[in-house]
N, C-alpha and C positions, 0 to 999 in steps of 0.2 A: 454761555459760563456755569458752571458747577459751584455752589458757594454752600460753606456749611459756617454756620452762628451760634457760638457757644452752645453745642454740642457737649451733653453729658449721656455716660450712662453708667449705671452699675449692676452687677451681680451679686445679688445679695447683699453684703457688707462690707465689699469689694468692689469700689468705685475703677472702673477703668480707663472712662475719659472724662478729661475735666475742662470744659468748658473751650471744647476746639474747635477753632476757627479758622477757615483757610480756602483760597480760592483756586479755579483752574480753569482758566482761560482759553476760549474759542484757538484752536492748534497751534496749542502749547504741550509740551511734555513734561509731566509734572512727576518728579523723583518724593517718592512717599518714604522715608527711611527712617528707621528706629530700633533700637536692641528686641530679641524675642521677647513678646510681652508687652510692649510699648503700647499696642492698642492700634494699630495699623489696621489689621484684619476685621477688626469689631468696628472701627470708623466706616470699612468698604462696604461690608454687611450692613450698613445703616444708612447709606446711601443707594444701595439696591433694595431697600426693605427688607431686608432678612431677619433684622433685627431693627427695634421701635428705641427711639432717645426717650430717655427718660426729660429730658431739656433741651430745647436749644432747636433750631431752624435748618433743614438740607433744602436747596433750591435748586433749580433748572433753568435759565436764563429769565431770573428774575422772577418766579411764580413757583408755588408748593408744587414736592413730584407727588404725584399720583402712578395706579400702578400700570395706567396705558402709558404715559411717559415714559416708567421704567421699561417696558417694553423694546425700546430704543435704545437703551445700553447693553452695551457688549461687556461681557464679565469671563474670566480668567480667573476662577480658584486657585488655589495652593494647592488643594489636595485636587487630584484629576477628577475630570466628573464624567468621563464619557463611558461610555457602554461598551466594556471590554471585547463583547463576541462581536460585536455590530461592524462591520464594511469601513474601513476611514469615508471616502466619499458619500459612501450611502448616510451614514451619519451627520456628515457636514451639510449635506442637501437637506435632511432631516429636521434638522434644528434652524435652518436657515427658512424653513417654507414654516416650520411654527411661529417665526417673529412675520409671517406674512408675506415672504415672496413666493413668486409664483415659480413654476416647478421652472422654466427654460431659463429664470433669473438666477434662480438658486443653484441652478447645477453649473452656468455660466462662470457666477461665483465662486464655485466650489474649484473647478476647473484651474480658473486662474490664480486663485490660493496655493492649489497643490503646486502648480508649478513655481511660484514666488518664494515658497515653503522647501522648496525641493523634496516634494512627496510624492508626484506623480505615480511614482513606479509602484508606490504602495498602495495605491487609491483603493486596491481593490481586497486588499490583505485587513482581517481583522485585528481592532488597536492592539489585543493582548499580544499579538506575534511581533508588535513593534518593541522595538529599541525603548527605553526611558526618554531619551533626548528625542526620538521623532515622535512619541505621543505626546510631548509637551509640544512638538511645533502641528500638531493635529489639533491640541486643544485651542492653541493659539487662532489658527483656521476656523474654528467653529464660533470663537467669539467675534471673528470678523465676519463672517459668511453673508450675513443677511444688512451690511452697511450699518452698522450702528452710527448714533448720533454722538455718542461719548463710550470710551474704552477703559476701562479698569482693570488691571490686569495685578493679580496678585503674584509675585516671584514668578515673572513670565520665563525669566532666565535659568531658572534652577532645571539641573541635569543636562544645559544645552554644552556642548564642548565650544571652542572660540571661535571655528567657522560656521556653527550653526548660530552662533551668537550673533553674526556679524547679517547672517540672512535675518535672522528675527528684527534685527535692528532695522536694518534696508526698509521692512516692510512696514514698522511702526511708523519711520519716519515720513514713509508716504502717505498715509494716513494723515497722521499732522498735517502737512502740508495740503492736505485738500480742507484743512480748518477744523478736523474731528480733535475735542481735547484729549489727552491723555493722562489718566493717572495711576501710576505701576508703582508696586512697594519692588525693592532689591535688595539682597544683603550683597549683593556683586558692588561695590561704590565705586570701582573704576568703571565698570558699565555704566553705571548712573553717571556718574563726570561726565563720559562721551555723549551720552543720549538725551541729558534733559535740561530745558530750558528755566525751568524755576525748581525749587527744591522746597520740601517742607522736613522738617526732623520733629518727630516725637520723641517723649521721654516722659516713662511711667504717667502716659496720659494727657500729657501736655503737650503744648506746641512750643517747642523749644526756641524754633528757628523756621521763617516760612519769608520767601522772595523769590526773585531771580536770583540766579547760579551767581551772576558775576557781581552784584551787590552785595551779596552774603560773602563772596570773598573777599571783596574792599571792608567792609565793617568789622573783619576778623583782625582784633588788635591792632597795634601803631605798620602803618608800611613799612617793610623788610625790604632790603637789598642787598644786592650779591657784587664785590668787586674784587676784579684779580687785575694786580699790578704784577712790575718786573721783580722787586723786591719785598721785603717783609713789611705788612699791611699793620703791622703792631700801631704806628703812629695814628693810627682811626682812633684808639681808645683815649684820645685827649681831643679829640673835635669834640665842638659843645652839640648838645642836642641830639647825641647817638648813642645809643647801648649796644656794644658789640655780643650779639648773639654766639658766632662761632669764627675761628680764626685758624687757618692752618698754614700758615704761613705768607705764600701772596694772594692768598685768598680768605675775604673775610665776607661775614653776614652781618647785619647791624640794622637796627629800628632805627627810627628817626620821632622824636616827640615834637617837632616843630616844621610845618609845612615848608620846604625847601633848603630844609638841613643836608638833604642828600647831593642837590645840586653844588652845597660848599665841601663837601666831603671829594666831590668830581673835581672841582676844581684846584683843591689841594693835592688829589690823585695825579691832576696832568699836571701841576707846577712842579712835584716831584719826578716825574718819569712817564713811562710809557703804560697806555690803561689798555689792556687787552680784554677786557669786558666789565662791563657794568649792566643791569638789568634788576629789575623789581622782582620780586619772589611772590607770586600768588599761591594762597593757600591752599591745597589738594581738599577734596571733598574730604577724604578719612579726616585732614587735620580738623577740617570745620567740625566736622562729627563729633569727634573727642573733645574739642572745645563746648560745644554748647550743651552737652549733655552730661558734664561734669556738675 
């Protein structure tokens, strides 16, 4: 498990991180989201030792992280870091070898990743001849080629079309299933929502929310429900412990302030006539994000 505890960092008089604490558990996909300049990249660079923290600790499996440990971490920066004139496969094998893999294993891993990421036909092309989306996939392959114990990916879906996003998602999910913790940042909240198990929201250098995605969705405000009946649903305004959020004829969305009030509403609706649908409304990641960074 990766753990940050009370990590702070300033650049001159500007404090970028304020007592940042969160965890990334084994086999989990953790989305790290925040506005531009919120501190995501700075936190990632501190984990990797590119920057030092002014205070606080970063640990891996309960121990402080040294350079030997960091050699086992896979990292994909937001800015592409591959050699543009080097061939794709040659470069991935080279980077895997730098992390200690022997030549046959590095070549085998490279071939497998290029196949999974649908880059096999571009293996002998220089990186600079690839489209931006294919360069992104090559960068991901480079981060994965040496079988890292932890993956840290800064905007891994940037520049990818929807089909390429699905391809990358499949590869990352497979790594997580083997027990590898994955921490990734992204501005594409709909992708984060489909992918992440846990969520960390950072705003102005402070952790605004952190935890399992389902738990965060349940914690955001009072429970909300949607009911659709045969006739006008305006009668729900008179029901106790309910607040109408939106009313459109026979369909109403409402919050409840007391547990079980929704069942009272449903019983009343059933007494009045047919009920076509009744469901809880779970907030989306975008709604959670807007709420916690206010």
